[in-house]
VOLOLUM-949180 format. One record per atom (N, C-alpha, C, O): z, x, y; residue in one letter. Coordinates in steps of 0.05 Angstrom, whole numbers, plus 5000, padded with zeros to 4 digits. Layout:
BEGIN
ZXYA...
end
This chain:
BEGIN
495749645319X493349685304X492349415293X493049345270X490949265309X490148995300X488248985277X488048775263X486749195272X484849185250X485849305224X484249355206X488449345222X489449475198X488949315172X488649425151X488649045174X488148885151X485348925140X484748835118X483549045155X480849095147X480449365133X478349425123X482549535133X482349795120X482249765090X483749615078X480449915077X480049905049X482649965033X483249825014X484150165042X486550235027X488650015030X490149965011X488749885052X490749665057X489949425040X491649295027X487349355039X486449135023X487149174994X488148994980X486549414984X487149484956X490149464950X491049344930X491749584967X494649584963X495849304965X497649234949X494849144983X495848864985X495248704961X496648514954X493048764948X492348624923X494248694900X494448544881X495548914902X497349014882X500248934888X501748854870X501048964913X503748924922X503948684940X503048694963X505048464930X505248224947X507948214962X509748364956X508048044982X510348034999X512947944985X515048044992X512647764966X515047674952X516347904936X518747944936X514648064923X515648294908X516848494928X519048604922X515548554950X516648734971X519448644980X521248804981X519648384986X522248284995X524448304973X526748334979X523548284948X525448314926X526348604923X528648654915X524648794929X525349074928X527349154950X529049314945X526949034973X528549114996X529948865009X529248805032X531748734995X532948495007X534648545031X535048365047X535748775034X537548845056X536449045075X537849185089X533849065076X532449265092X532849205122X533148975130X532949415138X532949395167X530449235175X528349265163X530649065195X528448885203X525849035210X523748915209X525949285216X523449435222X521849495196X519349535198X523149495174X521849565148X520749315135X521749225114X518749195147X517548955137X515049015121X513949235122X514148815106X511648835090X509348905109X507749085103X509048765131X506848805149X507049085162X504949215165X509349175170X509649435182X508949655162X507849865170X509549615137X508849805116X505849845115X504850075114X504349625116X501449645115X500149745141X498049875141X501449695164X500549805189X500750115188X499050255197X503050205177X503350495174X501350605154X500250825158X500950465132X499050565111X496250595123X494750775116X495450415140X492850425152X492350675168X490050755172X494450805176X494151065191X493551295173X492851515182X493751245146X493151455126X491051345107X491751265085X488551355115X486451215100X485951325071X484751185055X486851565065X486451665038X488651565019X488251574995X490851465030X492951355013X491851095000X491150915015X491851084974X490750854959X487750824962X486650604959X486351034969X483451024971X482051284962X479951354972X483451424945X482351684936X483351734907X485751714902X481451794889X482251844862X480552074850X478852024833X480952314860X479552554851X476552514850X475252584831X475452394871X472552364874X471452124859X469052084859X473051974845X472151744830X471551514850X473051474869X469351374845X468651164863X468850884850X468250684863X469550874825X469750614811X472250474820X474450594821X472050224826X474350064837X476650064817X478950084826X476150044791X478350034772X479950294773X482450284772X478650524776X480050774777X481550804804X483750904804X480350704825X481750714851X484150524851X486250594862X483950294838X486250114836X488450244820X490850224827X487850364797X489850494781X491150724796X493650754795X489650874810X490751094826X492550984848X494651104853X491850764860X493450644881X496150544869X498150574882X496050434846X498550344833X500450574829X502850554833X499350804820X500951044816X502151144842X504451214844X500451144863X501351244890X503551054901X505551154911X503150794898X505150614908X507750644892X509950644904X507550664866X510050694850X511550944857X513950944858X510051164861X511251414868X512651394895X514951484898X511251284915X512451254941X514951074941X517051144952X514650844928X516950654928X519250764912X521550704918X518750924892X520951054877X522551244895X524951274891X521151364913X522551554931X523951414955X525751524967X523051174961X524251014982X526850904972X528250764987X
end
């Protein structure tokens, strides 16, 4: 999926979660579980980090994305 970096949800999530932090969370991860692969997978689910109960304000969408990322990463 070469256009995954253009997806709104991926752009928003990448602004919150940087690669250094990702690598710190998963220092011994299997090589398939990379920062880039995470966002390629996220791009397949456009509502993840791009939906906040009908709110369209960027601040609310960013806050919602932070909560979604924290919830997902807590389960990983």
